[in-house]
N, C-alpha and C positions, 0 to 999 in steps of 0.2 A: 478391359478387352471383352467385347461381346463374343459369346461362343460361336455364333453363326459367322461373324467376321473372321474369327480365328481359323475356323475350319475351311472357310472359303479361300483364305490366304494359303492354307496348307494344300488344298486341292490345286490351286494355281501353281504352287511350287512343284507338286507332283507332275503336273502336265508339262511345265516349262523345263524342269531339271531332270525329269525321268527318275525321280527318287521314289522308292517304295514308301507308301503312306505309313506302314507300321514302323519302318526304320526312322522316318521323320518324326513320328509321334514319340518314339523312344528318346530321340535326341531332345525334343522339346520338354519332355518330362524331366529328363536329367537337368536341363537348363533351369527350369522353374524351381526344382528342388534346391539346386545350388543357390538361386537367388533368395528363396524364402528362408533357407537355413541360416542366413546371416542374421535374421531377427531372433534366432534361437541359439545364438552362440555356436553355430555350426554343428549342433548336436544331430545325430542321425535319427531324428524323430519325425522328419517331414517326408511326406509321400505324395505322389501325383499320379492320377489316372486320367488318360485321355481316351475317349471312345469315339472314333470318327464316324461309326455307323449311326450312333445316337446323337452325335455332335454335342457331347457333354465333356466337361472338364471338371475334375474333382481334385482339390488340393487339401490335405488334412495332416494333422499332427497326432501322434499316438502318445498318450500319457498314462502313467501308472496311478491308479487310484490308491491314495494313502490316507492314514489318519493324521500323519504329521509330515510336512513337506521337508525334504532334505535337498532337493534340487528343483528350483522353481521352473526350470525349462522342461524337466521330464515328469514331474509329479503334479498331481491335482488332488485337492481335498474331496472327501466323499460328497459334501454338500454341493460343491461346484460341479462335480462329475455328474450328479443326479439331474442337473439341468439339461445335460445332453443325453443321459441314459438313466431313466428313473430307477432301474434295478441295480445301479452301480454300487459295488461294495469294495472294501479294501482288498487289494490283490488283483483286481480286475485291470484290464487295459482297455481304454476307450479311445475312439477316434473322434477328433474334433475338427469338423470341416471349417475351412476358412472361406469367408464370403467371396463370391466371384469378384465383387468390386474391390475387395481388399487385395485379392491376388492380382487384379489388374493394376492397382496402385503400386504394388511391389514390383510387378513386371515393368511398369512405366518408369518408376523411380530408380530401380536398381538393376533390373534384369534384361533391358533391351539388348544390350551387347551380349548377354549370356544366351539369349534366345537365338541371336544371329549365329553365335558359336554352335548352338545345337543344330541349326540348319547346315552350317559348314561341316559339322561332324557327320551328319547324315549323308551329305553329298560326298564327303571323304570316304565313307564306308562303301558307297556305290562304286566310286572310282577305284578304290582299293580292290574290290572284288573283280572289277572289269580288267584291271591290269594283271592280277594273279591268274585269271582265267586264260590269259594269252601266253603264259609261260610255256616254253618249248614249242611254240606255234609260229606260223608265218602270219604277218599282218601287213596291211598296206599303210605306208607312212607318207605323209605329205611334207616335203621340205619347206620350212618356213624361213630359214636363214642359214647362211654358210659363213663361218668365221673366215675373214680374208687372210689371216695369218696362219692359224692352225689347220684350216680347212675342215674342222669339225662341223657337222651339219646338225642343226636344231630341227627336229621333226615333230609333227603332230600325229599321235596315234589315238584316234577317238577324241576323248576329252583330255588326254594326257599329253604332256610335252616331254620329249626325251632327247638325248644327245647321241648321235651316231658318230663316234670318234673316227678320225681319218684312218686310224689303224684297222678299223672294222669295215672300211669301205673297200671296194674293188680297186686294185692298184691304179688302173688307168681311167677310172670313171671320174667325171667332173659333174658334180651336182649343182643344181640351180634352184632358187626359190620357186615353189610351185610344182616341182617334179614329184610324181607319184612313184614310189619305189617299194619293192618287196623287201622286208627285213625279217630276220629270225630273232625271236625273243629268247636269248640264250639263258637268261637268269632273271629272277625277280628278287630283289633284296628288300625284306620287310623292315618297317620302322614303326615304332609305337607313336612317335611324335609327328611324323609327316607321312605323305604318301609313299608307298613302295617305289623304288626306282628300278627300272628295267635296264638290263644290259642287252642292247640290240646289235645285230651284226649282219653284214652282207658277206662275210668271209667264212662263217661257221659251217662245218659240214652238214649240220642239221638243216640248213637252208635248202641244200640240194635234195636231201631226203624228203622234206616236206613238199617241195615243188613236184617231185615225182609222185608223191601220194595224191597231189591235186590233179595231175595230168593223166595218171594211169589208174583206171578204175580197178584193175586187178590187184594193185597194191592197196588201194583204199579198202577193198572188201576182204583183203587177207589172202587171196589166192596166190599172189606173188609177195614175197618178203624181201626187203632190203636187209642183207646180212651185215654189211659194213660199207663205210664210205671213207675214202681218203681224198684229201683236197689240197691243192695249192691255188688259192682263190685268184681268179682272173686269168689263170693259165690253163690248168687241167684238173679234172676230177676223175676218179675211178670209183665205180660202185659195183658191189657184188650182189647179185639177186638170185633167188631160189624159189621154186614152186614144188610143193609136195604132190601136186597133180601132174602126172606124167603126160597128160594131154595138153598141158599149158607150157608154151615156150616162154620162160620168164624173161629172157633177153629180148625176144621179139616183141613181147607185150610192152616193154619199156621203150623200145625204139618206135613202135607204132607204124601204121600204114605210111609208107614212103618217108619214114623218119619224122612224122609229124609230131609225135609226143616228145621225143628227145629234143627235137628242133625247137619246140616251144620253151623248154627249160633252158636250152642254150641261149635263146633270145633274151630271156629274163635275166640271164647271168652275163649279158653283154658279150656273147660270143665265146664263152669259156668252153674248151674242148671237154667232152665227156666220153669216157670209155665204160661200156657196160659189159660186165663179164659174168659168167655163170659160176655160182658158188658150188663148192663140193666139200663134202666131209673128208674126202681124201686129200691130204695136204699137197701131194705132188700134183694132182689134177688142178687144184685151186691155184697153186703158185704158177703153174704153166699158163693158166687162163689169165691170171692177173698181169702177166708180162706182155699181153697183147698191146699193140699189134704185132709184136715180134713172135716168130715161130720158136718153139722150144724142142730140142732133141730129147733131153732127159732131165729129170729132177731127182737128185739123190738126197734123201732126208737123213740128217744126223740122228741116230738112234739114242743119243745121250740124254735127250730130253731138253736140250738147250734151245730148241726151235730154230735150228740153223740148217741150211740146205745148200747144196751145190747144183747149179743149173748149167747145162750145156746147150749152147745155141749155135747155129751155123755161123761160120766166120762172117758171112755177109750180113748177118742179122745182129751182130754184136752191138753196133752203135745204136741200132733201133731198140734193142732190149734195154740198153742202159739209158737211152734218151738224152736229150739236150741237158747238159750239166748234171746228168744222173737222175733226171726227174722221173722217167718211166720206172726205173728200178726202185727209186725211193718211194714212189706212190704204191708200187706193188708190195713193197715190204710193209708199209703202213696198213694197206688193205688186208693183208693176210696175217700180219702179226709175226712173220718169220723174217730172220736175217737171211739175205740172199747173196750168195757168191756166184757171180756170173762168169763163165769161162767159154772161150770159143771152141768149136769142135776140133780145131787143129791142135789144141792143147797148149797154145802159147800162153804167156803170162796174162793173167786176168786182173780186173780191178779188185780192190779190197772188198770185203764183205760190206754190203749196203745195210745201214742201220735203219 
């Protein structure tokens, strides 16, 4: 293999696959060493250096200069060693370069598939880094196929192929091949033998958080902070927001002019309702805000440290505070981290504590 042809091929791969040249060269070096080592009983005496700037390839073995050979693979007599280094003496280590044509013969006879493996490893490394960089982020995925039985969707994310399980899709959405959707990379599981696998989701609360970071500049720059999110995907989400700047209305910033910002997020989530409430360090204030759109008369916090509270609402607001099938109270409890016992102002029997 002529050096110029080798490096021309590597440059073409760099351009075509987007692989870093240094990473590719490292893969090729490992591949060639693996192939050549077979002629030396797999002893760790073979080394390879590729220099893309100079377009040079050097493959050599290191041997111990000795007066008497005990291992033919690792040892070389003084007389022979001095052919490569005139000052060689017993105890020295010398490097013996293999001729390029000899390396080419080994690569052609034994190492073609190993070199291809080196290229695959380099591309594997790039794809691995790409997938890991997306962890806890939103990405655009293209639906390539939907299983007609399980309804699991197979999607393309850059150069990677992942599965969006039906359980991670919005309840009422129907996906079709060619659809472009926003998904949240909830986790990336590493593997030494194959590419990492990403757990992607359309139901994870992190998706809502990242969408607001995209649509609200004040969140992106840190002026407004999302303190917590509770979500029942496809139906309703509550988010608690806060700003340390008293001149910034955190809730208003997230809603946007004429509701444009929150409206964009709602559209991306297929019409999911979103309540934006103001976070407070005061538990009573935070809990009252979290139960919106219901009005709250009072919040009594249990001082025992069990994070339980009793909430009084006007009789006419009781069903609104609890919500359809308990959803509003349930989301408020998740948002605040408090158990909430809601009672009507008239003092009639109330629902059990919401977990």
